Structures are given as structure tokens and as C-alpha cells.
GUMI-537998 format. One line per 2 residues: number of its first residue (from 1); their letters; for each residue z, y, x of N, C-alpha, C. Coordinates in nm, 4 decimals, padded with zeros to 6 digits, always signed. Layout:
N
NUM) a) Z,Y,X,Z,Y,X,Z,Y,X | ... .
END
This chain:
59
1) mi) +00.3360,+01.0281,-00.9990,+00.3027,+00.8905,-00.9756,+00.4126,+00.8226,-00.8939 | +00.4633,+00.8897,-00.7917,+00.5664,+00.8303,-00.7069,+00.6910,+00.7986,-00.7883 .
3) er) +00.7291,+00.8916,-00.8751,+00.8472,+00.8676,-00.9588,+00.8280,+00.7441,-01.0474 | +00.7078,+00.7257,-01.0993,+00.6806,+00.6096,-01.1847,+00.6784,+00.4800,-01.1030 .
5) ll) +00.6303,+00.4861,-00.9801,+00.6287,+00.3668,-00.8948,+00.7695,+00.3255,-00.8537 | +00.8590,+00.4243,-00.8394,+00.9944,+00.3978,-00.7927,+01.0974,+00.3900,-00.9053 .
7) ak) +01.0522,+00.3889,-01.0297,+01.1448,+00.3839,-01.1431,+01.2346,+00.2611,-01.1337 | +01.3649,+00.2811,-01.1541,+01.4598,+00.1701,-01.1456,+01.4389,+00.0692,-01.2573 .
9) dp) +01.4085,+00.1180,-01.3776,+01.3874,+00.0304,-01.4925,+01.2467,-00.0301,-01.4832 | +01.2358,-00.1611,-01.4665,+01.1049,-00.2252,-01.4541,+01.0125,-00.1994,-01.5726 .
11) dh) +01.0683,-00.1766,-01.6906,+00.9851,-00.1506,-01.8078,+00.9152,-00.0152,-01.8007 | +00.9693,+00.0767,-01.7218,+00.9104,+00.2096,-01.7073,+00.8339,+00.2259,-01.5760 .
13) rl) +00.8343,+00.1259,-01.4929,+00.7705,+00.1328,-01.3617,+00.6188,+00.1194,-01.3740 | +00.5468,+00.2063,-01.3064,+00.4012,+00.2017,-01.3063,+00.3542,+00.0705,-01.2440 .
15) gs) +00.2715,-00.0013,-01.3148,+00.2197,-00.1280,-01.2656,+00.2934,-00.2486,-01.3189 | +00.4057,-00.2281,-01.3859,+00.4830,-00.3424,-01.4339,+00.4180,-00.4089,-01.5555 .
17) ak) +00.3400,-00.3348,-01.6304,+00.2781,-00.3913,-01.7504,+00.1465,-00.4626,-01.7193 | +00.0590,-00.3958,-01.6442,-00.0752,-00.4510,-01.6200,-00.1088,-00.4635,-01.4723 .
19) ga) -00.0078,-00.4580,-01.3875,-00.0275,-00.4791,-01.2444,-00.1074,-00.3688,-01.1768 | -00.1830,-00.4081,-01.0762,-00.2586,-00.3126,-00.9950,-00.3611,-00.2361,-01.0776 .
21) ae) -00.4148,-00.2980,-01.1819,-00.5136,-00.2302,-01.2665,-00.4544,-00.1047,-01.3291 | -00.3286,-00.1112,-01.3692,-00.2614,+00.0051,-01.4276,-00.2476,+00.1166,-01.3244 .
23) ik) -00.2167,+00.0819,-01.2023,-00.2023,+00.1806,-01.0947,-00.3380,+00.2425,-01.0619 | -00.4427,+00.1613,-01.0551,-00.5766,+00.2112,-01.0231,-00.6290,+00.3067,-01.1295 .
25) rh) -00.5844,+00.2934,-01.2540,-00.6286,+00.3812,-01.3623,-00.5504,+00.5129,-01.3675 | -00.4491,+00.5281,-01.2831,-00.3695,+00.6509,-01.2812,-00.4600,+00.7684,-01.2412 .
27) pf) -00.4394,+00.8872,-01.3006,-00.5221,+01.0043,-01.2683,-00.5288,+01.0385,-01.1197 | -00.4280,+01.0023,-01.0424,-00.4294,+01.0280,-00.8979,-00.5529,+00.9662,-00.8318 .
29) fk) -00.5967,+00.8498,-00.8820,-00.7089,+00.7782,-00.8224,-00.8413,+00.8077,-00.8917 | -00.8435,+00.9034,-00.9839,-00.9644,+00.9329,-01.0607,-01.0821,+00.9707,-00.9710 .
31) et) -01.0567,+01.0489,-00.8682,-01.1630,+01.0963,-00.7792,-01.2020,+00.9950,-00.6719 | -01.1267,+00.8851,-00.6611,-01.1535,+00.7862,-00.5572,-01.2539,+00.6836,-00.6082 .
33) ss) -01.3618,+00.6661,-00.5344,-01.4614,+00.5675,-00.5753,-01.4233,+00.4298,-00.5222 | -01.4780,+00.3276,-00.5819,-01.4452,+00.1897,-00.5442,-01.4708,+00.1579,-00.3973 .
35) pc) -01.5819,+00.2005,-00.3380,-01.6029,+00.1679,-00.1958,-01.4946,+00.2231,-00.1040 | -01.4277,+00.3305,-00.1466,-01.3207,+00.3874,-00.0639,-01.1953,+00.3020,-00.0684 .
37) rk) -01.1840,+00.2184,-00.1693,-01.0662,+00.1337,-00.1839,-01.0974,-00.0067,-00.1350 | -01.1316,-00.0194,-00.0101,-01.1607,-00.1505,+00.0447,-01.0639,-00.1832,+00.1577 .
39) vl) -01.0598,-00.3062,+00.1948,-00.9720,-00.3490,+00.3033,-01.0377,-00.3114,+00.4353 | -00.9615,-00.2462,+00.5204,-01.0118,-00.2053,+00.6506,-00.9570,-00.2962,+00.7595 .
41) ta) -01.0333,-00.3150,+00.8637,-00.9901,-00.3939,+00.9775,-00.9161,-00.3035,+01.0751 | -00.8059,-00.3503,+01.1258,-00.7280,-00.2722,+01.2217,-00.8097,-00.2470,+01.3483 .
43) tl) -00.8005,-00.1255,+01.4010,-00.8752,-00.0920,+01.5220,-00.8041,-00.1388,+01.6485 | -00.6730,-00.1609,+01.6388,-00.5957,-00.2063,+01.7533,-00.5019,-00.3175,+01.7085 .
45) il) -00.5166,-00.4329,+01.7678,-00.4292,-00.5457,+01.7367,-00.3486,-00.5772,+01.8619 | -00.2167,-00.5642,+01.8512,-00.1294,-00.5858,+01.9667,-00.0939,-00.7328,+01.9801 .
47) ny) -00.0905,-00.7796,+02.1026,-00.0518,-00.9175,+02.1314,+00.0845,-00.9172,+02.1992 | +00.1754,-00.9937,+02.1441,+00.3102,-01.0035,+02.1993,+00.3301,-01.1414,+02.2610 .
49) ss) +00.4036,-01.1448,+02.3712,+00.4310,-01.2722,+02.4371,+00.5365,-01.3526,+02.3623 | +00.6211,-01.2837,+02.2846,+00.7224,-01.3506,+02.2034,+00.7640,-01.2593,+02.0896 .
51) dc) +00.8428,-01.3111,+01.9968,+00.8886,-01.2304,+01.8840,+00.9822,-01.1175,+01.9277 | +01.0443,-01.1320,+02.0444,+01.1389,-01.0310,+02.0937,+01.0748,-00.9356,+02.1953 .
53) st) +00.9481,-00.9519,+02.2222,+00.8793,-00.8701,+02.3208,+00.8741,-00.7240,+02.2792 | +00.8930,-00.6346,+02.3755,+00.8839,-00.4906,+02.3508,+00.7788,-00.4273,+02.4413 .
55) tn) +00.6876,-00.5049,+02.4945,+00.5906,-00.4546,+02.5902,+00.4969,-00.3501,+02.5310 | +00.4719,-00.3545,+02.4009,+00.3816,-00.2573,+02.3383,+00.4570,-00.1464,+02.2662 .
57) dr) +00.5882,-00.1431,+02.2748,+00.6679,-00.0387,+02.2104,+00.6661,+00.0865,+02.2962 | +00.6582,+00.1997,+02.2299,+00.6602,+00.3278,+02.3025,+00.7984,+00.3864,+02.2937 .
59) v) +00.8417,+00.4466,+02.4015,+00.9756,+00.5076,+02.4067,+00.9648,+00.6533,+02.3716 .
END
């Protein structure tokens, strides 16, 4: 699946023909049920004082 997603030729790239529906039909996702493929809310949202702030960066 990864090789098909990263194919250089757009005509051979997974998802280029039918979009996300083509990717969802790939055998990799066969065992995944629809409720598992939902948008999740982030558990931690960081607030920055500016775009250049590094206060939440770990060293």
C-alpha cells in the first residue's frame, strides 16, 4: 500500500483515480470498521504566545 501511495506516476498512485474511496477499499483497511475511522479530538492543545515561541518545545 505504501508503495502505491508514494508512486511517482500519478496514474499509478493509489487514490488518484477515485480519491479517498479507493484508499478505503484497499485490503489493508478491510478489518477496520467505520466507527474506528472517525475524527478524534486532540487531548492536548498547546497555546503559543507567538509564531516563534518555543515555550512548549522539549529539548
